[in-house]
C-alpha positions as CSV (number, residue, x, y, z in Angstrom):
1,M,1.2,-16.0,71.5
2,A,0.9,-17.0,67.8
3,I,-2.5,-17.1,66.2
4,V,-3.2,-19.4,63.3
5,S,-6.2,-19.6,61.0
6,E,-7.9,-22.9,60.2
7,P,-10.2,-22.9,57.1
8,L,-13.8,-23.9,57.8
9,N,-16.4,-23.7,55.1
10,S,-16.8,-21.4,52.0
11,A,-19.7,-20.3,49.9
12,L,-19.8,-19.3,46.3
13,V,-22.3,-16.4,45.8
14,V,-23.6,-15.4,42.4
15,V,-25.4,-12.1,42.2
16,Y,-27.7,-11.8,39.1
17,Q,-30.2,-9.4,37.7
18,D,-33.8,-10.5,37.9
19,G,-35.7,-7.9,36.1
20,Y,-36.5,-4.3,36.9
21,T,-38.7,-2.4,39.4
22,P,-41.7,-0.4,38.2
23,A,-39.4,2.7,38.4
24,G,-36.9,1.1,36.0
25,A,-34.1,0.2,38.6
26,P,-32.5,-3.2,38.2
27,V,-33.5,-5.9,40.7
28,S,-30.7,-8.1,41.9
29,R,-30.9,-11.5,43.6
30,Q,-28.3,-14.0,44.7
31,K,-27.8,-17.7,44.8
32,S,-25.3,-19.4,47.1
33,I,-23.5,-22.7,46.8
34,S,-22.4,-23.7,50.3
35,Y,-19.6,-25.9,51.5
36,V,-17.2,-25.2,48.7
37,R,-13.9,-27.0,49.0
38,P,-11.3,-24.8,50.7
39,D,-8.7,-26.0,48.1
40,A,-10.8,-25.0,45.1
41,S,-9.1,-22.4,43.0
42,E,-10.8,-19.0,42.6
43,E,-10.5,-19.3,38.8
44,A,-12.3,-22.7,38.8
45,L,-15.0,-21.3,41.0
46,Y,-15.5,-18.3,38.8
47,E,-15.7,-20.5,35.7
48,I,-18.2,-22.8,37.3
49,A,-20.4,-19.8,38.3
50,Q,-20.3,-18.5,34.7
51,A,-21.0,-21.9,33.2
52,L,-24.0,-22.5,35.5
53,F,-25.5,-19.1,34.8
54,S,-24.9,-19.5,31.1
55,L,-27.9,-21.9,31.3
56,S,-30.1,-19.2,32.8
57,L,-31.8,-16.1,31.3
58,H,-30.5,-13.9,34.1
59,P,-27.2,-12.0,33.6
60,V,-24.5,-12.3,36.2
61,L,-23.7,-9.1,38.0
62,D,-21.1,-10.3,40.5
63,V,-19.4,-13.5,41.7
64,Q,-18.2,-13.6,45.3
65,L,-16.3,-16.2,47.4
66,K,-17.0,-16.0,51.1
67,K,-14.5,-17.9,53.3
68,N,-14.8,-18.6,57.0
69,F,-11.8,-19.3,59.2
70,R,-11.4,-20.3,62.8
71,L,-8.7,-18.3,64.7
72,K,-6.9,-20.2,67.4
73,E,-3.7,-20.1,69.4
74,E,-0.9,-22.2,68.1
């Protein structure tokens, strides 16, 4: 039995710093862009995240791409 994966949806998640706690620890938050095209390149998505957040006062801590797949029998 062969199993194949079928791409479903993806989400681009940008983790950014949103200030500090009273104790001085950084506070991080995240924004997600859902339904990213499965054929979009990782490089293009990274550049988009950086470009969008260059308009913000918050520094980017991390850029993540979360992909979902369906596994099914061939």
